[in-house]
BAFI-3210 file (N, C-alpha, C; in Angstrom, 3 decimals, decimal comma, padded with zeros to 6 digits):
// residues 256
n [1|2|3|4|5|6|7|8|9|10|11|12|13|14|15|16|17|18|19|20|21|22|23|24|25|26|27|28|29|30|31|32|33|34|35|36|37|38|39|40|41|42|43|44|45|46|47|48|49|50|51|52|53|54|55|56|57|58|59|60|61|62|63|64|65|66|67|68|69|70|71|72|73|74|75|76|77|78|79|80|81|82|83|84|85|86|87|88|89|90|91|92|93|94|95|96|97|98|99|100|101|102|103|104|105|106|107|108|109|110|111|112|113|114|115|116|117|118|119|120|121|122|123|124|125|126|127|128|129|130|131|132|133|134|135|136|137|138|139|140|141|142|143|144|145|146|147|148|149|150|151|152|153|154|155|156|157|158|159|160|161|162|163|164|165|166|167|168|169|170|171|172|173|174|175|176|177|178|179|180|181|182|183|184|185|186|187|188|189|190|191|192|193|194|195|196|197|198|199|200|201|202|203|204|205|206|207|208|209|210|211|212|213|214|215|216|217|218|219|220|221|222|223|224|225|226|227|228|229|230|231|232|233|234|235|236|237|238|239|240|241|242|243|244|245|246|247|248|249|250|251|252|253|254|255|256]
n.u [111,899|115,462|117,610|118,805|117,281|115,482|113,279|111,347|111,144|108,383|106,983|103,916|102,237|099,593|096,748|094,388|092,864|091,516|092,638|095,295|094,863|093,844|096,032|097,855|096,622|096,850|099,619|100,097|099,541|101,522|104,379|106,859|108,014|106,966|107,715|105,566|105,107|103,348|102,299|100,522|100,993|103,231|105,151|105,412|106,201|108,700|110,171|110,276|111,667|114,121|115,552|116,680|116,084|114,122|112,728|110,844|108,637|105,311|103,213|100,293|098,431|096,602|097,597|098,799|100,686|102,973|103,437|103,930|106,307|108,012|108,220|109,418|111,862|112,977|113,224|115,081|117,308|117,912|119,998|120,035|118,538|115,132|112,831|110,509|107,117|104,172|100,701|098,178|095,118|093,042|092,603|094,809|097,536|100,295|102,570|103,886|106,971|108,801|111,021|113,498|114,391|112,250|110,720|109,047|110,027|108,308|104,865|101,790|098,685|096,105|094,936|091,690|090,504|091,376|092,838|093,883|095,532|097,348|098,609|099,761|101,471|103,121|104,365|105,861|107,572|109,039|110,274|112,009|113,889|116,967|117,508|118,227|119,332|119,468|121,093|120,608|122,022|123,337|125,031|127,724|127,956|125,286|124,571|126,192|125,136|122,506|123,107|124,409|122,318|120,575|122,182|122,109|119,636|117,161|116,487|117,478|119,616|121,323|123,504|124,005|125,312|124,693|125,662|124,121|121,135|121,263|123,245|121,977|119,801|121,174|122,466|120,254|119,166|121,255|121,931|119,646|118,280|116,133|114,998|114,996|116,402|115,860|117,107|115,456|116,265|118,584|121,395|121,256|119,395|116,493|114,710|112,047|112,272|114,177|112,815|110,764|112,293|113,415|111,163|110,459|112,632|112,540|109,697|108,616|110,210|110,838|110,512|111,722|111,289|113,488|113,794|114,550|112,796|110,030|107,266|104,122|102,884|104,801|105,195|102,698|102,705|104,897|104,026|101,912|103,338|104,415|106,059|106,834|107,060|107,809|110,327|111,166|113,886|115,509|115,793|115,350|116,820|114,601|112,593|113,365|113,366|110,640|109,654|110,774|109,497|106,853|106,969|107,150|104,731|104,516|104,354|106,181|107,791|107,185|109,204|108,671]
n.v [114,556|114,722|117,351|120,088|121,293|123,903|124,083|121,972|120,747|119,714|117,629|117,157|114,830|114,428|113,788|114,809|117,649|118,082|116,158|116,993|119,438|118,640|117,286|119,366|121,082|119,511|119,492|122,116|122,155|120,945|120,731|121,287|123,596|123,544|123,746|123,541|122,059|121,398|118,907|117,812|115,777|113,175|114,208|116,942|116,573|115,318|117,386|119,187|117,654|117,445|119,625|119,045|119,781|118,767|117,289|115,406|113,219|112,822|110,585|110,045|107,080|106,608|107,276|106,056|103,021|103,155|105,894|106,401|104,928|106,389|108,780|107,950|107,014|109,411|110,774|109,160|109,710|112,281|114,965|115,120|112,617|112,291|111,284|108,876|108,362|106,506|107,077|105,018|103,053|102,226|099,465|098,357|096,727|096,187|096,954|095,322|095,265|094,406|095,524|097,221|099,735|101,318|101,313|102,819|104,305|103,738|103,145|104,825|105,173|106,562|109,761|110,885|112,881|116,080|115,855|113,269|113,668|115,441|113,790|111,866|113,468|114,438|112,058|111,385|113,583|113,259|110,852|111,597|113,191|113,539|111,157|110,513|107,584|105,234|102,398|100,024|097,677|095,112|093,375|093,533|092,313|091,991|094,692|095,540|094,036|095,063|097,750|097,505|096,613|098,808|100,768|100,013|100,721|102,525|104,885|108,005|107,636|108,440|106,757|105,630|104,085|102,296|100,586|099,944|100,571|102,939|104,395|104,767|106,425|108,688|109,443|110,034|112,188|114,059|114,146|113,979|111,821|110,375|107,905|104,724|101,565|099,127|096,803|094,303|092,571|093,389|094,019|095,990|098,833|097,541|096,748|097,869|099,703|101,394|102,277|103,798|105,873|106,979|108,006|109,977|111,663|112,364|112,755|112,279|110,380|107,541|104,248|101,007|097,834|095,127|091,626|088,275|086,855|084,761|085,755|086,881|088,663|090,477|091,961|093,190|094,694|096,331|097,917|099,202|100,761|102,615|101,856|101,776|099,639|096,093|093,726|090,383|088,398|085,685|088,202|089,514|091,417|092,297|092,438|094,560|096,550|096,641|097,643|100,227|101,403|101,284|102,998|105,430|105,552|104,463|102,141|099,285|098,423|095,616|093,217|091,664]
n.w [088,535|088,206|086,949|084,932|083,079|081,571|079,957|077,749|074,396|072,668|070,275|068,769|066,895|064,886|062,879|063,605|064,780|067,209|068,868|069,025|070,287|072,803|073,934|073,980|075,827|078,129|078,356|079,021|081,674|083,124|085,400|084,379|082,081|078,693|075,296|072,823|069,707|066,658|064,293|061,480|059,787|058,559|056,877|057,572|060,205|059,915|058,818|060,954|062,821|061,630|062,412|064,820|067,471|069,119|072,010|072,862|071,168|070,417|069,021|067,203|067,408|065,485|063,053|059,898|059,752|058,170|058,100|060,810|061,082|059,384|060,760|063,161|062,161|061,192|063,608|064,946|063,407|063,999|065,244|068,022|069,288|070,136|072,833|071,880|071,627|071,167|070,962|072,066|071,821|074,697|074,724|073,586|074,619|074,143|071,445|068,653|066,936|064,115|063,000|064,540|063,844|063,156|065,369|068,086|071,277|073,347|074,314|075,134|076,825|074,907|075,669|076,793|078,155|079,592|082,034|081,872|079,712|080,838|082,744|081,050|079,544|081,586|082,447|080,166|080,046|082,436|081,841|079,852|080,988|082,912|085,510|088,865|090,054|092,694|093,886|096,320|098,324|100,403|099,216|097,101|094,650|093,783|093,657|091,545|089,434|089,174|088,660|086,182|084,541|084,702|083,549|080,911|080,106|078,134|079,225|080,790|083,130|086,085|087,931|091,231|094,261|097,367|100,355|102,527|104,541|106,104|104,798|102,379|103,041|103,880|101,481|099,832|101,201|100,988|098,262|096,762|095,320|092,818|092,377|093,907|094,167|096,307|098,573|100,493|102,591|104,750|106,918|109,975|109,288|107,937|104,868|105,069|107,198|106,119|103,847|105,032|106,188|103,885|102,597|104,388|104,131|101,428|100,061|097,469|096,313|094,268|095,123|094,742|095,857|096,445|096,786|097,917|099,303|099,428|099,875|099,725|101,369|102,072|099,752|099,570|101,928|101,419|099,274|100,515|102,245|100,624|098,518|095,054|093,368|093,179|093,234|092,733|093,622|091,915|089,400|086,039|083,292|081,748|083,657|085,347|083,437|082,823|085,226|085,226|082,973|083,897|086,112|084,868|083,678|081,193|078,376|077,394|074,236|072,191|070,621|067,549]
ca.u [113,191|116,537|118,066|118,847|116,548|114,524|112,069|111,491|110,396|107,574|106,300|102,697|101,924|098,257|095,954|093,148|093,118|091,021|093,597|096,439|094,417|093,724|097,383|098,458|096,042|097,475|100,994|100,116|099,295|102,647|105,255|108,023|107,581|107,161|107,476|104,837|104,931|102,401|102,365|099,364|101,407|104,613|106,023|105,699|106,939|110,093|110,815|110,544|112,680|115,424|116,262|117,423|115,863|112,923|113,053|109,836|107,693|104,084|102,646|098,967|098,361|095,668|098,345|099,168|101,936|104,078|103,715|104,590|107,672|108,785|108,481|110,393|113,147|113,493|113,613|116,318|118,400|118,123|121,273|119,776|117,326|114,162|112,015|109,418|106,010|102,961|099,459|097,379|093,813|093,141|092,577|096,103|098,503|101,632|102,693|105,058|107,682|109,839|112,189|113,788|114,679|111,011|109,969|109,163|110,603|107,266|103,506|101,033|097,264|095,610|094,060|090,382|090,173|092,571|093,633|094,649|096,580|098,367|099,377|100,575|102,498|104,048|105,159|106,822|108,584|109,914|111,064|112,997|114,842|117,880|116,974|119,258|118,915|120,341|120,968|120,948|122,080|124,568|125,864|128,312|127,652|123,930|124,580|126,797|124,188|121,415|123,692|124,669|121,027|120,077|123,034|121,739|118,280|117,076|116,220|118,676|119,788|122,612|123,413|124,893|125,050|124,905|125,740|123,190|120,011|121,665|123,953|120,988|119,052|122,095|122,668|119,020|119,052|122,305|122,073|118,336|117,975|114,730|114,540|115,847|116,200|116,189|117,045|114,634|117,002|119,889|121,702|120,974|118,065|116,009|114,055|110,897|112,739|114,838|111,749|110,109|113,217|113,548|109,952|110,529|113,671|112,151|108,391|108,299|111,166|110,269|111,256|111,443|111,798|114,042|113,962|114,467|111,770|108,827|106,140|103,275|102,527|105,842|104,896|101,523|103,131|105,803|103,218|101,156|104,277|104,811|106,907|106,186|107,094|108,382|111,063|111,589|115,128|116,315|115,041|116,072|116,772|113,243|111,794|113,728|112,896|109,194|109,452|111,091|108,406|105,674|107,156|106,909|103,397|104,663|104,308|107,318|107,551|107,523|109,809|107,978]
ca.v [114,012|115,684|117,949|121,536|121,767|124,965|123,719|120,903|120,949|118,528|117,584|116,346|114,486|113,854|114,365|115,333|118,875|117,968|115,353|117,871|120,440|117,997|117,034|120,671|121,559|118,744|119,954|123,438|121,982|120,267|121,589|121,647|124,340|122,818|124,441|122,531|122,272|120,418|118,500|116,999|114,739|112,701|115,103|118,120|116,122|115,070|118,692|119,739|116,816|117,649|120,714|118,446|120,442|118,202|116,402|114,348|113,127|112,089|110,226|109,446|105,715|106,554|107,454|104,818|102,440|103,667|107,263|106,304|104,472|107,481|109,757|107,343|106,993|110,786|111,103|108,434|110,314|113,653|115,189|114,741|111,801|112,509|110,172|108,695|107,654|106,395|107,066|103,882|102,878|101,494|098,011|097,926|096,623|096,358|096,946|094,555|095,772|093,499|096,323|098,180|101,061|102,103|101,090|103,921|103,907|103,273|103,581|105,302|105,184|107,811|110,464|111,315|114,099|116,894|115,332|112,131|114,242|115,995|112,680|111,286|114,455|114,472|110,837|111,490|114,571|112,656|109,810|112,193|113,969|112,735|110,665|109,986|106,286|104,707|100,956|099,761|096,247|094,819|092,549|094,312|091,603|092,360|096,103|095,632|093,479|096,022|098,933|097,177|096,581|100,182|101,515|099,629|101,199|103,648|106,091|108,739|107,366|108,680|105,655|105,590|102,898|102,326|099,224|099,693|101,494|104,243|105,085|105,146|107,585|109,830|109,862|110,652|113,506|114,968|114,203|114,113|110,795|110,322|106,515|103,858|100,117|098,875|095,420|094,146|091,888|094,002|094,244|097,365|099,210|096,641|097,431|098,674|100,845|102,304|102,871|104,843|107,007|107,590|108,781|111,174|112,530|112,821|112,111|111,879|109,410|106,276|103,160|099,658|096,868|093,898|090,611|086,862|086,268|084,373|086,029|087,892|089,675|091,509|092,835|093,985|095,648|097,291|098,881|100,011|101,695|103,623|101,343|101,877|098,335|095,010|092,792|089,162|087,808|086,364|088,864|089,628|092,783|092,650|092,763|095,921|097,428|096,792|098,533|101,589|101,882|101,460|104,187|106,603|105,465|104,074|100,716|098,946|097,901|094,207|092,851|090,504]
ca.w [088,185|088,295|085,709|084,918|081,920|081,836|079,227|076,774|073,151|072,435|068,985|068,735|065,505|064,751|061,788|064,183|065,530|068,592|069,618|069,293|071,258|074,106|074,451|074,266|077,082|079,198|078,471|079,663|083,107|083,764|086,189|083,569|080,889|077,441|074,037|072,064|068,273|066,140|062,884|061,130|058,843|058,689|056,110|058,391|061,399|059,535|058,631|062,286|063,462|060,979|063,096|065,912|068,765|069,747|073,127|072,963|070,058|070,719|067,722|067,263|066,912|064,369|061,814|059,221|060,239|057,346|058,541|062,116|060,847|058,792|061,836|064,061|061,468|061,196|064,979|065,235|062,652|064,463|065,937|069,414|069,189|071,226|073,299|070,916|072,270|070,357|071,729|071,629|072,448|075,970|074,498|073,054|075,714|073,582|069,994|068,234|065,769|063,631|062,659|065,614|063,285|063,074|066,606|069,059|072,564|074,254|074,005|076,288|076,501|074,331|076,618|076,278|078,894|079,820|083,146|081,349|078,864|081,727|083,313|079,985|079,230|082,712|082,410|079,067|080,431|083,431|081,184|078,951|081,772|083,725|086,778|089,757|090,597|093,743|094,097|097,727|098,631|101,132|098,338|096,008|093,401|093,376|093,255|090,217|088,459|088,966|088,015|084,783|083,849|084,617|082,611|079,551|079,831|077,201|079,992|081,204|084,551|086,730|088,890|092,393|095,066|098,815|100,861|103,637|104,616|106,638|103,727|101,368|103,547|103,862|100,097|099,330|101,838|100,531|096,809|096,139|094,320|092,411|092,323|094,725|094,120|097,706|099,048|101,693|103,651|104,994|108,337|110,368|108,814|106,892|103,755|105,474|107,991|105,174|103,029|105,839|106,307|102,557|102,332|105,226|103,575|100,088|099,890|096,102|095,785|093,799|095,751|094,256|096,825|095,882|097,822|097,540|100,166|098,696|100,782|099,097|102,361|102,050|098,610|099,945|102,944|100,777|098,503|101,476|102,871|099,648|097,439|093,746|092,706|093,971|092,382|093,410|093,151|090,890|088,341|084,778|082,746|081,310|084,847|085,747|082,366|082,990|086,378|084,795|082,120|084,739|086,951|084,026|083,093|079,788|078,061|076,528|072,901|072,053|069,340|066,947]
c.u [114,243|116,888|118,003|118,098|115,540|113,208|112,394|110,692|109,703|106,850|105,108|102,348|100,580|097,522|094,694|093,441|092,665|091,974|094,817|096,073|094,371|095,101|098,063|097,919|096,652|098,901|101,103|099,960|100,463|103,561|106,487|107,546|107,897|106,819|106,860|104,701|104,054|102,646|101,178|099,722|102,854|105,574|106,409|106,513|108,409|110,851|111,179|111,679|114,068|116,229|117,051|117,198|114,609|113,344|112,111|108,961|106,514|103,358|101,287|099,003|097,400|096,366|098,681|100,526|103,135|104,450|104,417|106,051|108,554|109,148|109,547|111,780|113,788|113,962|114,926|117,531|118,703|119,444|121,171|118,470|116,393|113,550|110,808|108,340|104,800|101,747|098,554|096,025|093,962|093,221|093,911|097,134|099,919|101,556|103,976|105,650|108,783|111,138|112,445|114,008|113,436|110,140|110,134|109,777|109,560|105,908|102,877|099,573|096,832|094,665|092,740|089,871|091,474|093,439|094,457|095,795|097,702|099,242|100,283|101,744|103,570|104,949|106,222|107,931|109,558|110,820|112,166|114,095|115,773|117,263|118,130|118,737|119,942|120,051|121,478|120,878|123,376|125,513|126,406|128,040|126,270|123,872|125,126|125,872|123,094|121,930|123,927|123,376|120,486|120,875|122,673|120,339|118,299|116,799|117,526|118,851|121,214|122,647|124,466|124,541|125,301|124,847|124,818|122,121|120,395|122,390|123,008|120,229|119,916|122,287|121,435|118,836|120,028|122,316|120,755|118,030|116,471|114,144|115,519|115,431|116,750|116,021|116,251|115,433|118,412|120,137|121,476|119,550|117,614|115,252|112,915|111,309|113,407|113,813|111,076|110,990|113,376|112,347|109,889|111,521|113,252|110,825|108,086|109,260|110,439|111,126|110,768|112,096|112,272|114,218|113,899|113,400|110,500|107,596|105,326|102,902|103,553|105,585|103,725|101,906|104,029|105,018|102,411|102,040|104,808|105,746|106,145|106,115|107,861|109,041|111,506|112,885|114,926|115,407|115,962|115,990|115,376|112,355|112,088|113,241|111,399|108,871|109,702|109,965|107,169|105,777|106,911|105,510|103,408|104,545|105,467|106,868|107,978|108,100|109,123|108,950]
c.v [115,115|116,248|119,448|122,124|122,830|124,648|122,605|121,244|119,644|118,655|116,647|116,100|113,771|114,555|115,035|116,521|118,753|117,148|116,196|118,905|119,858|117,782|118,352|121,238|120,822|119,193|121,291|123,337|121,316|121,259|122,034|122,380|123,564|123,717|123,415|122,953|121,144|120,132|117,588|115,859|114,335|113,636|116,325|117,737|115,910|116,384|119,316|118,965|117,031|118,769|120,205|119,054|119,950|117,201|115,203|114,404|112,271|111,848|109,569|108,042|105,563|106,771|106,094|104,334|102,976|105,088|107,262|105,908|105,566|108,521|109,220|107,364|108,384|111,194|110,417|109,083|111,738|113,763|114,809|113,944|111,992|111,204|110,086|107,819|107,669|106,307|105,964|103,857|102,070|099,988|097,470|097,926|096,864|096,373|096,207|095,162|094,789|094,251|097,362|099,601|101,934|101,885|102,285|103,409|103,299|103,651|104,087|105,378|106,559|108,504|110,867|112,549|114,809|116,344|114,127|112,622|114,816|114,889|112,048|112,188|114,461|113,239|110,883|112,486|113,962|111,600|110,381|112,955|113,057|112,380|110,106|108,708|105,781|103,222|100,630|098,265|095,988|093,906|093,403|093,652|091,983|093,820|096,250|095,096|094,491|097,277|098,688|097,173|097,997|100,993|101,212|100,106|102,344|104,970|106,707|108,627|107,675|107,774|105,760|104,352|103,151|100,897|098,918|100,782|102,872|105,060|105,562|106,400|108,841|110,353|110,567|112,041|114,511|115,176|114,231|113,105|110,722|108,918|105,646|102,401|099,566|097,410|095,362|093,583|092,480|094,109|095,711|097,724|098,236|097,453|098,337|099,890|101,877|103,016|104,014|106,081|107,731|108,485|110,042|112,179|113,143|112,148|111,608|110,854|108,122|105,146|101,818|098,677|095,603|092,880|089,211|086,147|085,991|084,527|087,181|088,995|090,805|092,492|093,756|095,069|096,738|098,355|099,783|101,058|102,732|103,156|101,383|100,532|097,350|094,022|091,586|088,656|086,300|087,029|089,071|091,064|093,214|093,040|094,187|096,916|097,690|097,730|099,980|102,170|102,186|102,724|105,474|106,596|105,076|102,569|100,387|098,418|096,440|093,947|091,600|089,668]
c.w [088,150|086,934|085,775|083,729|082,335|081,152|078,241|075,534|072,805|071,103|069,073|067,274|065,447|063,622|062,323|065,095|066,976|069,454|069,979|070,352|072,672|074,731|074,806|075,578|078,272|079,439|079,177|081,177|083,839|084,475|085,420|082,322|079,621|076,257|073,095|070,604|067,742|064,668|062,611|060,185|059,110|057,979|056,935|059,623|061,070|059,357|059,978|062,960|062,872|061,638|064,304|067,277|069,486|070,822|073,236|071,715|070,501|069,399|067,908|066,675|065,754|063,024|061,208|059,725|059,473|057,749|059,897|061,947|060,287|059,849|062,784|063,429|061,468|062,580|065,352|064,561|063,076|065,221|067,407|069,443|070,391|071,719|072,361|071,537|071,348|071,277|071,197|072,338|073,731|075,786|074,004|074,178|075,224|072,068|069,651|066,969|065,386|063,371|063,749|065,107|063,221|064,314|067,533|070,352|073,489|073,677|075,291|075,879|076,002|075,314|075,972|077,023|079,236|080,950|082,717|080,472|079,717|082,291|082,266|079,645|080,323|082,725|081,333|079,404|081,424|082,803|080,300|079,697|082,579|085,072|087,605|090,422|091,593|093,941|095,497|098,006|099,389|100,337|097,192|094,658|092,886|092,949|091,836|089,135|088,136|088,260|086,529|083,971|083,661|083,597|081,170|079,167|078,833|077,926|080,507|082,717|084,996|087,954|089,982|093,210|096,553|099,321|102,010|103,678|105,089|105,577|102,652|101,795|103,491|102,427|099,531|099,918|101,228|099,016|096,057|095,054|094,066|092,518|093,094|094,530|095,433|098,088|100,350|102,861|103,789|106,486|108,692|109,993|107,734|105,832|104,174|106,283|107,081|104,308|103,780|105,951|104,971|102,243|103,187|104,634|102,252|099,724|098,484|095,515|095,394|094,361|095,207|095,226|096,096|097,017|097,238|098,364|099,377|099,591|100,200|100,075|102,381|100,918|098,936|100,949|102,343|100,010|099,440|102,135|101,889|098,563|096,124|093,049|093,576|093,018|093,207|092,783|092,951|089,851|087,154|084,260|082,330|082,487|085,323|084,708|082,513|084,148|085,975|083,954|082,966|085,584|086,169|083,405|081,632|079,632|077,129|075,175|072,858|070,673|068,800|066,156]
res [x|x|x|x|x|x|x|x|x|x|x|x|x|x|x|x|x|x|x|x|x|x|x|x|x|x|x|x|x|x|x|x|x|x|x|x|x|x|x|x|x|x|x|x|x|x|x|x|x|x|x|x|x|x|x|x|x|x|x|x|x|x|x|x|x|x|x|x|x|x|x|x|x|x|x|x|x|x|x|x|x|x|x|x|x|x|x|x|x|x|x|x|x|x|x|x|x|x|x|x|x|x|x|x|x|x|x|x|x|x|x|x|x|x|x|x|x|x|x|x|x|x|x|x|x|x|x|x|x|x|x|x|x|x|x|x|x|x|x|x|x|x|x|x|x|x|x|x|x|x|x|x|x|x|x|x|x|x|x|x|x|x|x|x|x|x|x|x|x|x|x|x|x|x|x|x|x|x|x|x|x|x|x|x|x|x|x|x|x|x|x|x|x|x|x|x|x|x|x|x|x|x|x|x|x|x|x|x|x|x|x|x|x|x|x|x|x|x|x|x|x|x|x|x|x|x|x|x|x|x|x|x|x|x|x|x|x|x|x|x|x|x|x|x|x|x|x|x|x|x|x|x|x|x|x|x]
***
């Protein structure tokens, strides 16, 4: 993802030393340098968060709900609120919170080996950094709808737009966008041709195909060509939000 950050400060909160060690080892393997600090309790975590210099908080799901809530509240009150992620067991798909004030930003599966810890750490880092998103559609109305939804996301998105495939490819080449929401049905370069050109220009770009075509074969073909996700029109803010979380390897929070 884009950004001029040299390093990030990550707080790991867990009562278990082996869990903190595993996550720290995974963090040491990421491409973005991370200054990792640890806390074994909510009290110590709140003291660290009060300094206002933490970018990401990883909270063990094994902590009592009251402790998790206290950590989240302290993070929300920090001068620069960090991304807050709770580590959950594989069997836990979503967590419901009645009070948004103590709800984290997302959950992620608790790692059990170092490689899983690296992937989880990497996803959280990417989610906390600015991302250049490009919305590509020949309809200005649709572009505005998608841009509005993305602007309301909790993720740090710098949003641009293009009206056709050729313009999208040019922008990605010149500006280095990280994520592209790409319409399938466009004059000139269609979605698949544009997808191929985007991948040549920037192999790691995340491409989400958007279409009103009700054909499952298109979704299958899009993924085979390198699309990260597929959105069927009409879609809703929750659908785009789910795609964003999925691209970062995170799980959204459900309001109860």
